[in-house]
Rosetta silent file (secondary structure, phi, psi, omega in degrees, C-alpha in Angstrom):
SEQUENCE: IDMLALFLACTAVFIWYRFSLKWIPLGCLLIAGVLGTYQSYVSVAIVLVIFICIKDLLSRKEFKTVLLSGIRAVCMLLVGALIYYLALKLTTKILGYEYYNTGSYNSIYSADLS
SCORE:     score description
SCORE:     0.000 S_00000001
   1 L     0.000  -37.714 -178.917  346.408   30.794    6.684 S_00000001
   2 H   -70.005  -28.238  174.670  346.147   34.584    6.587 S_00000001
   3 H   -70.966  -31.770  174.292  342.902   34.585    8.583 S_00000001
   4 H   -64.299  -41.497  178.681  344.663   32.510   11.193 S_00000001
   5 H   -64.688  -38.972  176.844  347.432   35.106   11.376 S_00000001
   6 H   -63.893  -41.687  177.258  344.804   37.852   11.725 S_00000001
   7 H   -63.399  -44.355  178.824  343.144   35.923   14.538 S_00000001
   8 H   -61.329  -43.538 -179.517  346.517   35.380   16.303 S_00000001
   9 H   -62.349  -46.906  179.669  347.341   39.080   16.034 S_00000001
  10 H   -64.849  -38.838 -178.906  343.990   40.194   17.442 S_00000001
  11 H   -68.225  -39.727  178.621  344.158   37.584   20.219 S_00000001
  12 H   -60.820  -44.148 -179.799  347.671   38.681   21.205 S_00000001
  13 H   -69.532  -36.589  177.052  346.509   42.310   21.553 S_00000001
  14 H   -61.084  -44.583  178.629  343.390   41.179   23.433 S_00000001
  15 H   -63.042  -43.087  179.712  345.571   39.238   25.903 S_00000001
  16 H   -59.959  -41.240 -170.698  347.885   42.246   26.307 S_00000001
  17 H   -84.359  -36.004 -171.548  344.991   44.589   27.025 S_00000001
  18 H   -97.468  -23.073 -171.905  342.645   42.474   29.156 S_00000001
  19 L  -113.137  171.085 -177.084  344.808   40.157   31.195 S_00000001
  20 L   -76.292  178.667 -177.431  347.573   40.470   33.742 S_00000001
  21 H   -63.288  -25.681 -178.274  351.330   40.298   33.123 S_00000001
  22 H   -67.516  -16.995  177.365  351.423   36.565   33.652 S_00000001
  23 H   -89.787   -9.697 -177.964  349.577   36.079   30.342 S_00000001
  24 H   -57.602  -40.774  177.404  352.068   38.144   28.303 S_00000001
  25 H   -55.803  -34.372  174.972  354.223   35.094   27.419 S_00000001
  26 H   -64.715  -39.268  175.103  351.179   33.630   25.640 S_00000001
  27 H   -61.086  -39.480  177.245  350.883   36.903   23.742 S_00000001
  28 H   -63.262  -42.685  176.648  354.510   36.604   22.752 S_00000001
  29 H   -65.160  -34.893  177.931  353.961   33.102   21.358 S_00000001
  30 H   -67.989  -37.280  176.877  350.951   34.340   19.435 S_00000001
  31 H   -65.351  -39.762  175.143  353.021   37.156   17.890 S_00000001
  32 H   -60.184  -39.594  176.058  355.619   34.532   16.939 S_00000001
  33 H   -63.172  -39.554  177.284  352.774   32.591   15.358 S_00000001
  34 H   -62.440  -45.762 -178.957  351.697   35.657   13.388 S_00000001
  35 H   -65.391  -33.362 -179.421  355.218   36.121   12.115 S_00000001
  36 H   -75.817  -28.140 -177.232  355.436   32.446   11.213 S_00000001
  37 H   -95.384  -51.151 -176.182  352.184   32.324    9.271 S_00000001
  38 L  -153.442   94.416 -167.785  351.756   35.713    7.601 S_00000001
  39 H   -59.930  -27.991 -177.414  354.285   38.395    8.576 S_00000001
  40 H   -64.453  -24.098 -178.919  352.318   41.323    7.216 S_00000001
  41 H   -78.320   -3.211  172.004  349.672   40.926    9.897 S_00000001
  42 H   -65.917  -25.637  176.324  352.061   41.922   12.644 S_00000001
  43 H   -66.871  -29.593  175.507  351.148   45.447   11.536 S_00000001
  44 H   -61.695  -44.662  177.475  347.568   44.711   12.571 S_00000001
  45 H   -61.562  -42.565 -179.896  348.760   44.051   16.114 S_00000001
  46 H   -62.646  -46.284 -178.896  350.834   47.244   16.089 S_00000001
  47 H   -67.208  -39.653  177.658  347.943   49.386   14.856 S_00000001
  48 H   -62.388  -39.720  177.428  345.541   47.842   17.386 S_00000001
  49 H   -64.139  -42.527  179.101  347.947   48.666   20.218 S_00000001
  50 H   -63.404  -45.525  177.776  348.256   52.253   18.968 S_00000001
  51 H   -60.066  -41.735  179.376  344.462   52.620   18.725 S_00000001
  52 H   -65.863  -40.574  178.057  343.962   51.229   22.227 S_00000001
  53 H   -64.490  -40.753  176.220  346.587   53.566   23.645 S_00000001
  54 H   -63.293  -43.419  178.529  344.941   56.548   21.916 S_00000001
  55 H   -59.208  -44.030  179.960  341.519   55.419   23.185 S_00000001
  56 H   -63.951  -40.244  178.983  342.877   55.180   26.736 S_00000001
  57 H   -67.559  -38.283 -179.235  344.400   58.663   26.529 S_00000001
  58 H   -72.067  -24.241  177.608  341.143   60.108   25.153 S_00000001
  59 L   -91.475   17.326  172.255  339.204   58.467   27.980 S_00000001
  60 L    64.389   33.199  169.736  341.469   60.349   30.378 S_00000001
  61 L   -72.067  154.283 -179.236  343.517   57.465   31.726 S_00000001
  62 L   -61.965  136.405 -177.258  346.717   58.558   33.389 S_00000001
  63 H   -57.974  -42.250 -178.221  349.538   59.128   30.866 S_00000001
  64 H   -61.306  -40.671  179.578  352.016   57.097   32.878 S_00000001
  65 H   -63.614  -45.150 -179.013  349.659   54.104   32.951 S_00000001
  66 H   -68.029  -39.544  177.867  349.113   54.242   29.177 S_00000001
  67 H   -62.142  -46.073  178.414  352.831   54.677   28.558 S_00000001
  68 H   -65.003  -35.460  177.041  353.732   51.628   30.669 S_00000001
  69 H   -66.083  -40.910  177.988  351.022   49.641   28.948 S_00000001
  70 H   -66.722  -38.210  176.091  352.406   50.640   25.550 S_00000001
  71 H   -64.124  -39.238  176.725  355.952   49.692   26.632 S_00000001
  72 H   -61.764  -40.123  179.909  354.597   46.321   27.740 S_00000001
  73 H   -67.711  -41.740  179.520  353.032   45.858   24.301 S_00000001
  74 H   -63.538  -41.328  177.319  356.282   46.771   22.503 S_00000001
  75 H   -61.882  -38.648  178.162  358.154   44.263   24.710 S_00000001
  76 H   -62.459  -43.271  179.583  355.570   41.622   23.855 S_00000001
  77 H   -65.974  -41.188  179.658  356.067   42.317   20.137 S_00000001
  78 H   -68.792  -40.855  178.589  359.862   42.272   20.411 S_00000001
  79 H   -68.083  -37.209  173.805  359.983   39.080   22.422 S_00000001
  80 H   -61.093  -41.045  177.482  357.571   37.474   19.958 S_00000001
  81 H   -66.448  -37.511  177.164  359.815   38.522   17.094 S_00000001
  82 H   -64.446  -42.455  176.876  362.816   37.100   18.952 S_00000001
  83 H   -60.638  -44.651  177.592  361.016   33.799   19.502 S_00000001
  84 H   -60.538  -46.001 -178.951  360.175   33.679   15.796 S_00000001
  85 H   -61.789  -46.191  179.640  363.760   34.467   14.799 S_00000001
  86 H   -65.168  -39.490  179.176  365.217   31.787   17.117 S_00000001
  87 H   -66.406  -37.279  177.920  362.674   29.222   15.926 S_00000001
  88 H   -65.427  -46.870  179.397  363.536   30.061   12.308 S_00000001
  89 H   -61.316  -42.982 -179.135  367.265   29.705   12.940 S_00000001
  90 H   -64.719  -46.609 -178.508  366.745   26.465   14.854 S_00000001
  91 H   -68.120  -37.234  177.946  364.508   24.837   12.282 S_00000001
  92 H   -69.080  -32.008  177.036  366.726   25.783    9.350 S_00000001
  93 H   -72.303  -42.026 -178.890  369.731   24.411   11.168 S_00000001
  94 H   -66.834  -43.330 -177.529  368.012   21.183   12.152 S_00000001
  95 H   -81.717  -11.085  177.677  366.514   20.623    8.679 S_00000001
  96 L    79.678   21.854  179.290  369.680   21.685    6.901 S_00000001
  97 L   -83.898  157.304  173.528  368.166   24.470    4.880 S_00000001
  98 L  -125.079  152.055  171.531  370.109   27.557    3.800 S_00000001
  99 L   -80.915  135.998  179.320  368.932   31.035    3.021 S_00000001
 100 L  -148.180  166.374 -178.520  369.550   31.897   -0.565 S_00000001
 101 L   -80.149  114.200  178.424  368.550   34.404   -3.213 S_00000001
 102 L   -85.416  -15.271 -179.942  365.413   33.166   -4.939 S_00000001
 103 L    76.354   10.291 -178.467  365.381   36.060   -7.386 S_00000001
 104 L   -75.411  165.828 -173.513  361.699   36.689   -6.716 S_00000001
 105 L   -68.105  -25.418 -178.333  360.202   40.134   -7.063 S_00000001
 106 L  -102.364   18.547  179.368  359.784   40.590   -3.284 S_00000001
 107 L   -84.580  147.562  176.802  363.250   39.451   -2.317 S_00000001
 108 H   -62.173  -25.647 -178.514  365.604   41.889   -0.586 S_00000001
 109 H   -74.327  -19.211 -177.067  368.134   40.951   -3.235 S_00000001
 110 H   -86.471   -2.646 -179.653  365.925   42.304   -6.041 S_00000001
 111 L   -73.117  125.448  178.268  365.986   45.888   -4.715 S_00000001
 112 L   -96.655  103.287 -175.991  367.858   48.176   -7.094 S_00000001
 113 L   -96.237    3.115 -177.413  369.402   50.845   -4.878 S_00000001
 114 L   -92.135    0.000    0.000  371.678   52.428   -7.481 S_00000001
């Protein structure tokens, strides 16, 4: 499953970089797929976008072009996260599941902030 998430993350960034704006919705769905399979790999997509933007700046592309491309990537990531969130809410409502404290070590509820 985690290799599928890695593939989805890399494919989403590839679509963002190589294809026109009409393909961005597919990238958003791929990001939602990354979040649905293995959330940690969304950082792979973020780092790849940063590396590509740095590469473009070092190859003397116009700053405004790189900035707009980066903003497009951030929008793709945010819309993908929104799709994932809405799908999560919808499926939990349809299936009747509730969020609850599992007490596991990586739960937000296990953080001792005092």
